[in-house]
C-alpha positions as CSV (number, residue, x, y, z in Angstrom):
1,M,0.0,0.0,0.0
2,T,1.4,3.4,-1.0
3,K,1.7,6.4,1.3
4,A,-1.0,8.2,-0.8
5,S,-3.5,5.3,-0.5
6,R,-2.8,5.1,3.3
7,S,-3.7,8.8,3.7
8,L,-7.0,8.1,1.9
9,L,-8.1,5.5,4.5
10,P,-9.5,7.9,7.0
11,I,-11.5,9.7,4.3
12,L,-12.8,6.5,2.9
13,A,-13.8,5.3,6.4
14,L,-15.7,8.5,7.0
15,L,-17.5,8.2,3.7
16,A,-18.4,4.5,4.5
17,L,-19.8,5.6,7.9
18,G,-21.8,8.3,6.3
19,L,-23.4,5.9,3.8
20,V,-24.2,3.4,6.6
21,G,-25.8,6.3,8.6
22,F,-27.8,7.4,5.6
23,G,-28.9,3.9,5.0
24,V,-30.1,3.4,8.6
25,F,-31.9,6.8,8.5
26,A,-33.6,6.0,5.2
27,F,-34.6,2.5,6.5
28,R,-36.1,4.0,9.7
29,D,-37.9,6.6,7.7
30,L,-39.5,4.0,5.4
31,E,-40.2,1.8,8.4
32,K,-42.1,4.7,10.1
33,R,-44.0,5.5,7.0
34,G,-44.9,1.8,6.4
35,A,-45.9,1.4,10.1
36,G,-48.1,4.5,9.9
37,Q,-49.9,3.1,6.8
38,S,-50.4,-0.3,8.5
39,H,-51.8,1.1,11.8
40,A,-55.1,1.9,10.2
41,A,-55.5,-1.6,8.8
42,I,-54.6,-3.7,11.8
43,G,-57.6,-4.3,14.1
44,A,-60.1,-3.7,11.3
45,P,-63.7,-4.9,12.1
46,F,-64.1,-8.4,13.3
47,S,-66.6,-10.4,15.3
48,L,-65.9,-13.5,17.5
49,K,-67.2,-15.0,20.8
50,T,-65.7,-15.3,24.2
51,T,-65.5,-18.7,26.0
52,D,-68.7,-17.7,27.8
53,G,-70.5,-17.3,24.5
54,A,-70.6,-13.4,24.7
55,P,-70.0,-11.6,21.4
56,F,-66.7,-9.8,21.1
57,S,-65.8,-7.4,18.3
58,D,-63.4,-4.7,17.5
59,A,-65.7,-2.2,19.3
60,D,-64.9,-4.1,22.6
61,L,-61.2,-3.2,22.3
62,R,-62.1,0.4,23.2
63,G,-61.9,1.7,26.7
64,R,-58.7,0.0,27.8
65,P,-55.5,-1.3,26.1
66,H,-55.3,-4.9,25.0
67,L,-52.5,-7.4,24.2
68,V,-53.8,-9.7,21.4
69,F,-52.3,-13.0,20.4
70,F,-53.3,-15.6,17.8
71,G,-52.7,-19.3,18.6
72,Y,-54.2,-22.6,19.6
73,T,-54.4,-24.8,22.7
74,H,-52.5,-27.8,21.2
75,C,-49.5,-25.5,20.5
76,P,-46.4,-27.2,21.9
77,D,-44.3,-24.2,22.9
78,V,-44.9,-20.7,21.4
79,C,-48.5,-20.2,22.8
80,P,-48.0,-21.4,26.4
81,T,-44.8,-19.3,26.5
82,A,-46.4,-16.2,25.2
83,L,-49.4,-16.6,27.5
84,A,-47.1,-17.2,30.5
85,Q,-45.2,-14.0,29.6
86,M,-48.4,-12.1,29.1
87,S,-49.6,-13.3,32.5
88,A,-46.4,-12.3,34.2
89,T,-46.6,-8.8,32.6
90,L,-50.2,-8.3,33.7
91,A,-49.3,-9.5,37.2
92,A,-46.5,-6.9,37.3
93,L,-49.0,-4.2,36.4
94,G,-51.1,-5.2,39.4
95,P,-54.6,-6.6,39.8
96,D,-56.3,-3.2,39.3
97,A,-54.6,-2.3,36.0
98,R,-57.2,-1.6,33.3
99,I,-55.7,-3.8,30.6
100,G,-57.0,-6.8,28.8
101,G,-55.4,-9.8,27.1
102,L,-56.9,-11.7,24.2
103,F,-56.1,-15.2,23.0
104,V,-57.7,-15.8,19.6
105,S,-57.8,-19.5,18.6
106,V,-57.0,-20.3,15.0
107,D,-58.1,-24.0,15.5
108,P,-61.9,-23.9,16.0
109,A,-62.2,-27.6,15.3
110,R,-60.4,-28.5,18.5
111,D,-60.7,-25.3,20.5
112,D,-64.3,-25.2,21.5
113,A,-65.4,-22.8,24.2
114,K,-64.9,-25.3,27.1
115,T,-61.5,-26.4,25.9
116,L,-60.3,-22.8,25.4
117,K,-61.7,-21.8,28.8
118,D,-60.0,-24.7,30.6
119,Y,-56.7,-24.0,28.9
120,L,-56.7,-20.3,29.8
121,S,-57.5,-21.1,33.5
122,S,-53.7,-21.7,33.9
123,F,-53.1,-18.0,33.0
124,D,-54.0,-14.5,34.2
125,P,-57.8,-14.2,34.4
126,R,-57.7,-11.0,32.4
127,I,-56.8,-13.0,29.3
128,V,-60.0,-13.8,27.4
129,G,-60.3,-16.6,24.9
130,L,-62.0,-15.8,21.6
131,T,-63.3,-18.3,19.0
132,G,-65.9,-18.5,16.3
133,S,-66.6,-20.2,13.0
134,E,-63.8,-20.8,10.5
135,A,-65.0,-17.8,8.5
136,Q,-65.1,-15.5,11.5
137,I,-61.6,-16.5,12.5
138,R,-60.3,-16.0,9.0
139,A,-61.8,-12.5,9.0
140,A,-60.3,-11.7,12.4
141,A,-56.9,-13.0,11.3
142,K,-57.2,-10.8,8.2
143,A,-58.1,-7.8,10.4
144,F,-54.9,-8.2,12.3
145,R,-52.8,-9.3,9.3
146,A,-52.1,-12.6,11.2
147,Y,-51.0,-15.7,9.3
148,Y,-52.0,-19.3,10.2
149,K,-52.1,-22.6,8.3
150,L,-53.4,-25.9,9.5
151,H,-51.2,-28.9,8.5
152,E,-52.5,-32.3,7.4
153,P,-53.3,-34.6,10.3
154,D,-50.9,-37.5,11.1
155,A,-51.9,-41.1,11.6
156,S,-53.3,-40.4,15.0
157,G,-55.4,-37.4,13.7
158,D,-53.2,-34.9,15.4
159,Y,-51.9,-31.9,13.5
160,V,-50.0,-28.7,14.0
161,V,-50.8,-25.1,13.0
162,D,-48.3,-22.6,11.8
163,H,-49.3,-19.1,13.1
164,T,-48.0,-15.6,13.6
165,G,-46.1,-15.2,16.8
166,V,-46.8,-11.5,17.2
167,V,-48.4,-9.9,20.3
168,Y,-50.4,-6.9,19.1
169,L,-50.6,-3.9,21.5
170,M,-53.9,-2.0,20.9
171,D,-54.4,1.3,22.7
172,R,-57.6,2.3,24.7
173,N,-59.2,3.6,21.5
174,G,-58.8,0.2,19.8
175,R,-56.0,1.3,17.6
176,F,-52.9,-0.7,16.8
177,V,-49.8,0.7,18.5
178,S,-47.0,-1.8,17.7
179,A,-45.9,-5.4,18.0
180,F,-45.2,-5.8,21.7
181,N,-42.1,-7.6,23.0
182,L,-42.9,-10.0,25.9
183,D,-39.6,-11.8,25.8
184,R,-38.0,-9.8,28.6
185,P,-38.4,-9.3,32.3
186,A,-42.0,-8.7,33.2
187,G,-41.2,-5.5,35.0
188,A,-39.7,-4.0,31.9
189,A,-42.7,-5.0,29.7
190,A,-45.1,-3.6,32.4
191,A,-43.2,-0.3,32.5
192,E,-43.6,0.1,28.7
193,L,-47.3,-0.6,29.0
194,R,-48.1,1.8,31.9
195,P,-48.3,5.0,29.8
196,Y,-51.1,3.3,27.8
197,L,-53.3,2.6,30.9
């Protein structure tokens, strides 16, 4: 390497940092604009039923914030983990915190109201199970841009369901705020939620 090329190294390094910085800035700007566009679509009108048979729609999201998660009771790992983390976060907020949790089943064939209610009895009582017909669940998943796919049953008739692992934070007006991270200490998650109460 010549003396002249060595003297250019600091200048090239600064230019590279500048390009990286500009790329990060541009990515964040696009991310913000994209998020702003998607906020209006997530949580669009839907209609399901609670495990007690009461109707529950997007209108019922208003009045207090909610954490919303799509899953199924036969899920081997993701769902019980997310519900345990949600329960710990709600407990950290205290029993009087005005916040709700929703667990929307994407497996109506196996998750009838009783099965769903029994399953959720192991978690915070503020987490409400929602179910409905296949068409209603498809519409609710579409309202939240949530993905799910039922696989073919095995020889025993058992099957798995691929599904979105996102926890949606909805504010007290029923509007989507962001995907909410539960994979951290419950106190930290609770602290982030408190301003929305």
